[in-house]
Structures are given as C-alpha cells and as structure tokens.
C-alpha positions, 0 to 999 in steps of 0.5 A: 061670103064667110070672112075668117080673120087670123093674126090680123089677116082676113080670108073670104070663103064662098063655101063654109070651110072646115077648120083644118083646111083654114089652118092650111090656108093660113100656113099653120102646120101644127094646129091641133085645135082652134079657138073660134071667138073664144070657143074651143073647136075641133079641126073638123068643125065647119065655120058657118059665119064670120069669125076670128080664129086662133090656132092652138098647137103643141104648146097649148094645154087645151090642144094637148088634151085633144092630142092625148084624148085621141091617142087614148082612143087610138090605143083603145082601138088597137087593143080592140083590134088585137085582143077584142076580149081584153078590158083596158083601163087608163090611169094618170101616173108617174112622170106625167104619163098614162098607165094602161092596165088590163083588168082582164087579159087572156095571156101574159102581159110582156114586151111581145104584147106591148110591141104588138100594140105599139105596132098596131097603133103606128099602123093606124096612124100611118093609115091616117084614118078619119075620126068622125063625130056621131050623135046618137040617142042614149039608147043607141049608145047603150046598145053599142057599148054593150056590143063592145063590152063597155059596161063602164060606159053604159053605167055612166050614161044613166047619169047623163042629162041629155037624151043624146050622146056624142061618139067618135067613129073610126073604121067601124070602131066607136068610143067617146073620150069625154073631150074633143078629138083630132080629125084623123089618126095621122095627126098623132105624130109622136108617142112612146109606149113601154112595159111598166108593171102592172101595165104599160106606160104611154107618153105623149107631147106635153105643152109645158115641154113645148110639145116634146115628150119629156124624159121618163123618170120613175118616181118610187114614192109617188108611184107607191102612193098611186098604187095605194090609191088604186087599192083604196078604189077597189076597197071602197068601190069608189073609183068611178063616178057611177060607183061614187053616185051609189053612195050619194043615193041616201044619207046613211050611205053618204055618211059611211062613205065620207067617214071612210074617206076621212079615216084614210087621212086619219090613218096616214096622220097616225102613221106619220105621228108614229114615224116622227115620234119614234125618231128623236133626231127630227127637229124640222118637219118640212111640208110642201106641195102644189097649190090647193093640196090642203097644206094648211089644214094638214099642218094643223092636223099633224100638229094635233097628232103630234100633241097627242103623242106628248110632243109640243110642236110649233109652227113657223110660216115660211111666208114671213121670211119674204124679202121686201118687194123691191129686193125680190127677183123679177119675173118676165114682166118685170114684177116681183116674182114671189114664187122664186126661192130667192124671194125669201131671205134664205140666210136669215131663215137658216140662221133662225132655224139653226138657233132654234135647234140649238135652244137659243131665243129667236125673234121671228119676222112677220111679213106684212103683205099689205105694205110688202115689208117685214115687221118684228114678230114674236120671240120664241125658244124651243127645247130639244124635244120640240119639232118645228113644223114649216109649210111653204112652197120651197120647204123641200128645197135644200137651199132653205135648210142647208145649215141643218143636217139631213138626219134632223129634217123630215120632208113631207110632200102633200098632194091629192093623188086620185085614180078616179075615172069617168069610165075605164078609158077616161081618168080624171086629172089631178090638176083639174081637182086642184083647180076646182078646189082653188076656184071654190076656195078663192070665191069663199075667202077672197070673193074671187070669180072663177075667171080670176082664179083661172087668170092666175092658174097658168102662172101657178102651174109654171111655179109648180114645175119649177119649184115643187115637182123637182123636189118631190122625190126628196120627200120622206113621206108622200101624203095623199090629200085626196078625198074620194067623195069631194067632187060630190061636195065641191060640185054645187060650189064649183058649178055656180062659179063655172056657169058664171064664166061668160061665153066670150071669156078666154076661160070659157073653154076650161070652164065648159070642160070642167062642167062636162064631167062635174054634171055626172056627179050626184051631190053629197051634202056638205053638212056631212063633212067633219069640221077638221076635214081637209076639205073644209079648207076650201068650202069653209067651216074649218075648226082651224080658222 
C-alpha cells in the first residue's frame, strides 16, 4: 500500500499511481506539476513510496515554467511539421513574452505563415498527444539531433557530464527543453501568437497574473535594448553556452572576451556622458532597476564618466529618506513595507532636491538602519552646473520628484538584458541571472545562504512588478548591465551555494534547476575581471568599496 497525503487527507494505492491520476483523485483540476516531499515532479511521474504532495497550479512560478517549456516544445514541433527545413529560435522579449525568430526560412514571414503555425499548434493541443520522457545515450542523442537538423543541441552535448540524455517524444518528434514537461499537449489551455518583426510573439499564462495571459505592451526602449543585445551576440559569437565556452579554452581568449564585454559597458557610459554633458538643463540623474542589476557600481562609474567631462556630480542615497519604521506602510503580514513608495519621506525629498537645484544649502538626513530612525547627515550645497545622481527603487516614479520640471531630470533604467541561450530552443532567463548574482553577493557581503536569498526573492519580485516595471518606459536611457562572460565567472561561487541547499528544502527545486544549466559552462578565472567592473559588485574586489 502506498499512502499519498494532500492537504491533511491521505489516500491509499495498491498499485504505484501516476501523479496526474492522483491529482484527479483529490479533485485538483488545474495541476501542472507536483511537489513531492519538496521535490518538483512532473504529472507523469510514478510514485513508488509514501509521500506528502502539493499540487502546483497556474499561480506557481515553477509550474508555469513547465507550461512554458511545453508550449515551446509544441510550437517547435508544429514548425517542424509545417516547415521541416526552417531553423527556429526562441528569445525572451518585451512584455514578459517569447519572441520566435527564424534563422533560416524559405519564404516570407507574414500573417499567413503565423496563422498556419497557430492552427497547427492548436491542432496538436486538441489531439491531446502524449509527451513521453525517454532516456538515451549521448551518442544516440547526437545522431537524433543531427537527423532533425539541430546542430546547436549537438554542440551543447559536448559539455554534458552524464553519459545519458533525457528527451521528450511526441508523435515521433523528439526534443528537449532543459526542464520538465506536461504529460500531454492537451494541458496547454491558453496561448497567444502574432506577427512581431523580426519574428512572432508568443504569450502564455503568467504566475504573477494568477494564471492569466497579461495584456501585451510594446516597450520601445526595452525592445531596442534587446535588439542591441542580439546584435552583440552575433558580433562576439557569444550567444550560446558552447560559443562562450570556446572563449574559456585558454587564458588569452578569456582575456579578450572579458575585455570585449567590459568595453560594451564603457561605450554605454561614454554615450550617457555625452548626452548628459551636452544637455545643460539636466540637474537630477535618476537611476532605478530591479534587484541585482548593478545600480551601485553603475552610479559610481557614471559619476567618474561625468567627472572626466569636467562635471562634479554629487551622489545622494534615496535610502536616507526612509520614514521611521513605525510610520511606514504595513505589508500583508503587518510588518513595515520598506519597498512601498510611501515608506519614503516624499515631501522632504522633493523639498531638498528643489532647494539644491536653486543653489540653497541643505542638511541631508542619514537613515540608521540598525535603529530604524533618521539622523542628521552632512550639509551640502551645489552650483548650477552640478548634476545630482540619485539611485533607488523608486527613482523613476514621478511622485519622488514631482516638484522638479521634466526637462531638468534624466531617468536611467538599468537591468541586465541577455539573449543568451543554452541552445536555440532554450533561452536563459534574465531573472535567473539576477537571482544568481544576488545569491553570490548575499553570501559574500552578508554571509547569507542561497536559501536565505531565495526566501526573500518572491517578495523582491512582487516589489519589482509593483514599483519598478510600471515606470521603465519613462526612462530616457536603458543601460544594459549584462556581461556575457559573467555566468562563467559566477559559476564556482553559485554552484557551491546551490549544492548546499538540502533536498528537503522548499528551495531545492529552484537550486536544482539553476544547477542544471550552470554545469554546462566552463569557468573563466575571476582574476581577469577588472576592479571597476560591475560584476565586482557581486563577487567582491570592487575598487568602489
């Protein structure tokens, strides 16, 4: 007898049950995956011993990753069915969607082609075809991928440590999306697809929207940044793990690659310095971006860039304008919500910025985080040519600078934007990159474990969706803080932390997923990273500390 417990109720099974059937037995209709004793399992998984389960549905991020992987798989199959010679690539893109692009396609990509793909995808879904996991040798997988014209997948197999490969088969089509899958095509209840140059947009349910597909918003500045990233990947030939690994073969190649990537940041800083120095009305430079984007190092490097242009910028920390803890808004747990815009003394901040711009003397506050109170800070006064650099989560929110005319403000949105892939069908998430950065930084500077960081991550992400992303399109400039070589440097730091997450931890699922793709990277020596690099903010050794 196998006993399965869900939500305090236990059912017994004489025969090892399949999880999708267990979900039905417990009356759970929208299950996409299952947590079995803290381990993420597919619905096709067979239980062979007693377990406590939790069914993961559309409001769970891990479950939605499985949904998205399956959708990419079915779209790739549909394209293979219709256009077997076409070479399809998936990228993460604007409005939290996927961009499908054809690297080779015999014809013109138009609405007729997209409609044919959409109809084929829907046909496959309606057939509710079984998707079954297969384990084969690396050699067999290599032959199979060559048969399907998937050289990118052949290349990544060279760096696989195991002698076997897991593939998924559906009606004769085989592929692998570096993640778990739904048991059949019929589980894909909703998706959207439409033409969007130079390819087509794919939208799917999102956990942060309670399993609904969010409205699509075109984001011109963000989109332009991603196009530059794609161009950069072609220039460096560093847009897939195998190509990055080629730079890690010897020290000279690694040095060149690191310096190329750092030069990309230098070019952006030069461009920003040029814009700001030639626009004399700019008094406030406002910098915001999601967690682990490298805001602190970027602000310092921008300060140096402006100093090289005979400007003398001053930096003011928005954190010093926090209200005392008992005056801050409360979160859903009744604790001070320090990410809320009204946790800041908005009126005082506006008053001080306006006085400084007028040339008046101001005594800045200093927030003592140990006691949760404001103290007296330094007294400053700036002339009419001195720009004020302000970095903080709410910097792009007009509430913070409502007293300052728009022509005197220059807003910068900073975030890592990457078009890096494991292979053509498997883009790497920007959010995963930021999480890895934060895991490494928190251990380095706060002696926090990966579990500690992941405990806070969901709250951090909620704050980003509420207080950062809605204002990103108001930015005058988008700074891409990604360094294409950084995974190869972060790997040894992150792997140590992730491997320390115990199997019984609720974060083991995430840790295991991150380890799965990190293992494919060859390491680049961190000694090659310049002391003023943005990456030093996370691995240590920054000249700005």
